[in-house]
MIVO-100277 format. One record per residue (C-alpha): x, y, z; residue in one letter; chain. Coordinates in steps of 0.5 Angstrom, whole numbers, plus 500, padded with zeros to 3 digits. Layout:
! residues N
((X Y Z) "A" "A")
...
END
This chain:
! residues 294
((914 081 886) "M" "A")
((920 077 887) "G" "A")
((918 070 886) "H" "A")
((915 069 879) "G" "A")
((908 071 877) "R" "A")
((904 067 883) "D" "A")
((902 073 888) "F" "A")
((901 081 887) "I" "A")
((900 083 894) "D" "A")
((894 079 896) "Q" "A")
((892 077 889) "Y" "A")
((894 070 887) "R" "A")
((895 070 879) "I" "A")
((891 065 876) "I" "A")
((892 067 868) "R" "A")
((893 073 864) "L" "A")
((888 075 860) "I" "A")
((890 080 855) "R" "A")
((896 084 854) "S" "A")
((896 091 851) "G" "A")
((901 097 851) "A" "A")
((901 099 857) "T" "A")
((898 094 861) "C" "A")
((897 086 862) "Q" "A")
((889 084 865) "I" "A")
((891 078 869) "F" "A")
((885 074 873) "E" "A")
((886 073 880) "A" "A")
((884 071 887) "V" "A")
((883 076 892) "D" "A")
((887 072 898) "G" "A")
((883 077 903) "N" "A")
((876 075 901) "T" "A")
((877 069 896) "N" "A")
((873 074 890) "Q" "A")
((875 073 883) "K" "A")
((878 079 881) "V" "A")
((881 083 874) "A" "A")
((888 086 876) "L" "A")
((891 091 871) "K" "A")
((898 091 872) "V" "A")
((902 096 868) "L" "A")
((908 093 864) "T" "A")
((915 094 865) "T" "A")
((915 099 860) "Q" "A")
((910 103 862) "A" "A")
((911 102 870) "R" "A")
((917 107 869) "R" "A")
((913 112 867) "S" "A")
((910 117 872) "K" "A")
((904 119 867) "V" "A")
((902 112 867) "E" "A")
((902 111 874) "R" "A")
((898 117 875) "N" "A")
((893 114 870) "Y" "A")
((892 108 874) "L" "A")
((891 113 881) "Q" "A")
((886 117 877) "H" "A")
((882 112 874) "E" "A")
((881 109 881) "Y" "A")
((880 116 884) "N" "A")
((874 116 880) "I" "A")
((872 109 879) "A" "A")
((871 107 885) "S" "A")
((866 113 887) "K" "A")
((861 110 882) "L" "A")
((856 105 883) "E" "A")
((852 103 877) "H" "A")
((850 095 874) "D" "A")
((853 098 867) "N" "A")
((860 101 870) "I" "A")
((865 096 872) "I" "A")
((866 096 879) "Q" "A")
((873 098 881) "V" "A")
((876 095 888) "Y" "A")
((883 098 889) "G" "A")
((889 101 887) "V" "A")
((897 101 888) "R" "A")
((902 105 884) "T" "A")
((908 104 888) "T" "A")
((913 098 888) "G" "A")
((915 093 882) "N" "A")
((908 092 880) "D" "A")
((903 097 880) "P" "A")
((896 095 879) "Y" "A")
((889 096 879) "L" "A")
((883 091 882) "S" "A")
((877 091 878) "L" "A")
((870 087 877) "E" "A")
((872 080 874) "F" "A")
((868 081 867) "G" "A")
((868 074 864) "Q" "A")
((866 078 857) "H" "A")
((869 080 851) "L" "A")
((869 088 850) "N" "A")
((863 090 844) "L" "A")
((868 091 839) "K" "A")
((870 084 839) "Q" "A")
((863 082 840) "R" "A")
((861 086 833) "L" "A")
((867 082 830) "R" "A")
((865 075 832) "I" "A")
((857 075 835) "D" "A")
((855 080 829) "K" "A")
((848 076 829) "D" "A")
((847 076 837) "L" "A")
((849 083 838) "M" "A")
((844 086 833) "A" "A")
((839 081 837) "Y" "A")
((841 085 843) "R" "A")
((842 092 840) "A" "A")
((836 095 844) "D" "A")
((839 093 851) "T" "A")
((846 095 849) "I" "A")
((844 101 846) "I" "A")
((840 103 853) "E" "A")
((845 100 857) "K" "A")
((851 104 855) "S" "A")
((847 110 855) "A" "A")
((845 109 862) "A" "A")
((852 107 865) "G" "A")
((855 113 862) "L" "A")
((849 118 864) "Q" "A")
((851 115 871) "H" "A")
((859 118 870) "L" "A")
((856 124 867) "H" "A")
((852 125 874) "E" "A")
((858 125 877) "H" "A")
((861 130 873) "R" "A")
((866 127 869) "W" "A")
((867 126 861) "V" "A")
((870 119 859) "H" "A")
((873 122 854) "C" "A")
((874 115 850) "D" "A")
((867 112 849) "I" "A")
((868 107 844) "K" "A")
((866 099 843) "P" "A")
((872 097 846) "D" "A")
((870 101 853) "N" "A")
((864 097 854) "F" "A")
((864 090 856) "L" "A")
((858 086 854) "V" "A")
((855 079 856) "N" "A")
((849 075 852) "D" "A")
((844 078 854) "N" "A")
((847 086 852) "G" "A")
((848 088 859) "E" "A")
((854 093 858) "A" "A")
((859 095 863) "K" "A")
((863 102 862) "L" "A")
((870 100 863) "I" "A")
((877 105 863) "D" "A")
((877 111 866) "F" "A")
((884 113 865) "A" "A")
((882 119 861) "L" "A")
((877 122 865) "C" "A")
((877 129 865) "Q" "A")
((872 134 869) "P" "A")
((866 136 865) "S" "A")
((867 144 866) "R" "A")
((870 149 863) "T" "A")
((875 154 865) "G" "A")
((882 153 869) "F" "A")
((880 146 872) "L" "A")
((881 142 865) "S" "A")
((889 145 865) "K" "A")
((891 141 871) "F" "A")
((889 135 867) "F" "A")
((894 137 861) "G" "A")
((893 134 855) "K" "A")
((890 128 853) "P" "A")
((894 121 851) "K" "A")
((895 120 844) "A" "A")
((889 120 840) "I" "A")
((891 114 835) "A" "A")
((887 108 835) "G" "A")
((881 112 837) "T" "A")
((880 117 832) "R" "A")
((874 113 829) "S" "A")
((869 116 835) "Y" "A")
((872 122 836) "M" "A")
((869 129 837) "S" "A")
((870 135 833) "P" "A")
((872 139 839) "E" "A")
((877 133 842) "Q" "A")
((880 133 836) "I" "A")
((881 141 836) "R" "A")
((883 140 843) "K" "A")
((878 144 846) "K" "A")
((876 144 853) "T" "A")
((871 138 853) "L" "A")
((864 137 857) "D" "A")
((859 131 857) "I" "A")
((857 133 849) "R" "A")
((863 131 847) "S" "A")
((862 123 849) "D" "A")
((855 124 846) "V" "A")
((858 125 840) "Y" "A")
((863 119 841) "S" "A")
((857 114 843) "L" "A")
((853 116 837) "G" "A")
((858 114 833) "C" "A")
((858 108 837) "M" "A")
((850 107 836) "Y" "A")
((851 108 828) "F" "A")
((856 102 828) "E" "A")
((852 098 832) "I" "A")
((846 098 828) "V" "A")
((850 099 821) "T" "A")
((856 094 822) "G" "A")
((859 101 819) "K" "A")
((863 107 822) "L" "A")
((860 114 821) "P" "A")
((867 116 818) "F" "A")
((873 113 815) "T" "A")
((878 116 812) "G" "A")
((884 114 807) "S" "A")
((889 116 812) "S" "A")
((889 118 819) "P" "A")
((889 126 818) "E" "A")
((884 125 812) "N" "A")
((879 121 818) "L" "A")
((880 127 822) "L" "A")
((878 132 817) "Y" "A")
((872 128 816) "K" "A")
((870 128 823) "H" "A")
((871 136 822) "L" "A")
((867 137 816) "N" "A")
((864 132 813) "A" "A")
((857 129 814) "K" "A")
((855 122 815) "A" "A")
((850 118 812) "P" "A")
((844 117 816) "P" "A")
((844 110 819) "A" "A")
((837 108 815) "N" "A")
((840 109 808) "T" "A")
((846 104 810) "I" "A")
((841 099 814) "N" "A")
((834 100 811) "S" "A")
((831 096 818) "N" "A")
((833 102 822) "V" "A")
((827 106 823) "T" "A")
((827 114 821) "A" "A")
((827 116 829) "E" "A")
((833 113 831) "F" "A")
((837 114 825) "S" "A")
((835 122 826) "K" "A")
((837 121 834) "L" "A")
((844 119 832) "V" "A")
((845 125 826) "Q" "A")
((843 129 832) "E" "A")
((848 126 837) "M" "A")
((854 126 831) "I" "A")
((852 134 830) "A" "A")
((859 138 829) "K" "A")
((857 144 833) "K" "A")
((855 141 841) "K" "A")
((850 146 841) "E" "A")
((846 142 836) "N" "A")
((847 135 840) "R" "A")
((843 133 846) "P" "A")
((845 136 852) "D" "A")
((845 130 856) "N" "A")
((844 123 856) "L" "A")
((837 123 860) "K" "A")
((834 126 854) "K" "A")
((837 121 850) "I" "A")
((835 115 855) "L" "A")
((827 118 855) "G" "A")
((827 119 847) "Y" "A")
((830 111 846) "L" "A")
((824 109 851) "S" "A")
((819 112 847) "T" "A")
((821 110 839) "I" "A")
((823 103 836) "R" "A")
((831 102 834) "I" "A")
((829 097 828) "F" "A")
((823 097 824) "R" "A")
((823 089 825) "S" "A")
((827 086 830) "K" "A")
((833 082 828) "P" "A")
((832 075 830) "P" "A")
((835 071 835) "P" "A")
((841 067 832) "P" "A")
((839 060 833) "S" "A")
((845 057 837) "E" "A")
((844 062 842) "I" "A")
((839 057 846) "Q" "A")
((844 052 847) "S" "A")
((850 057 849) "D" "A")
((847 058 855) "D" "A")
((853 056 859) "D" "A")
((856 062 861) "E" "A")
((859 063 868) "T" "A")
END
């Protein structure tokens, strides 16, 4: 892109939304359709890496075949040239990690919706025989109504055992997401969808308690706890959480995958029969006036 940050292919760049280690996310407009999109562009450092370019293509190959209200839509990809990018649905919203920090009361009020919608999006991915491998609050965009959209498919692996998983080599470095990693992922075993069930259970725990099921004094200590320590039941930390939901989370974060629910359909079915909270958290008073989301 020889002439400043104006255009990448047909996309007119409006502004930088955020910068990460391997990519920058821009708000852009597709000149062909006039549609607003998000453009995930590899950084100067990352675009030298064939691996990072491959992740971009891999993410496109998976996400472009998914169609679900709770999954971000992916439109196009280019892995050659100066600015390898992925173009995707423009989400005005912050991710759940950010929102749990800054909109705690609203997230508590919307928890039942977030819990259901995050499972629904992930279930759609699982029906396409993929394991996400990086389920965490950072990878769900959430709006004020609690509608959640699953994002970031770079680490997805085929949900099967045996030789196919060998094609995908080692997953990206595990730093940063250790708080949600299943024991079998820590042990670098072949993963199936029950690994995502574990990670989602850790996320559910955090949504209803404001805490992670495991924390460690060091990264190694944290991984040791995922492998060996028992998490406290969520309702011992937040007494407003029902025993039924607390038990579901305990089953989702069982150490042995054989002891976890083996698909999200079961979890969604169970969620429709129980209450998450004994009494529903109240709406934050300022929500009503804050209705001008575009």
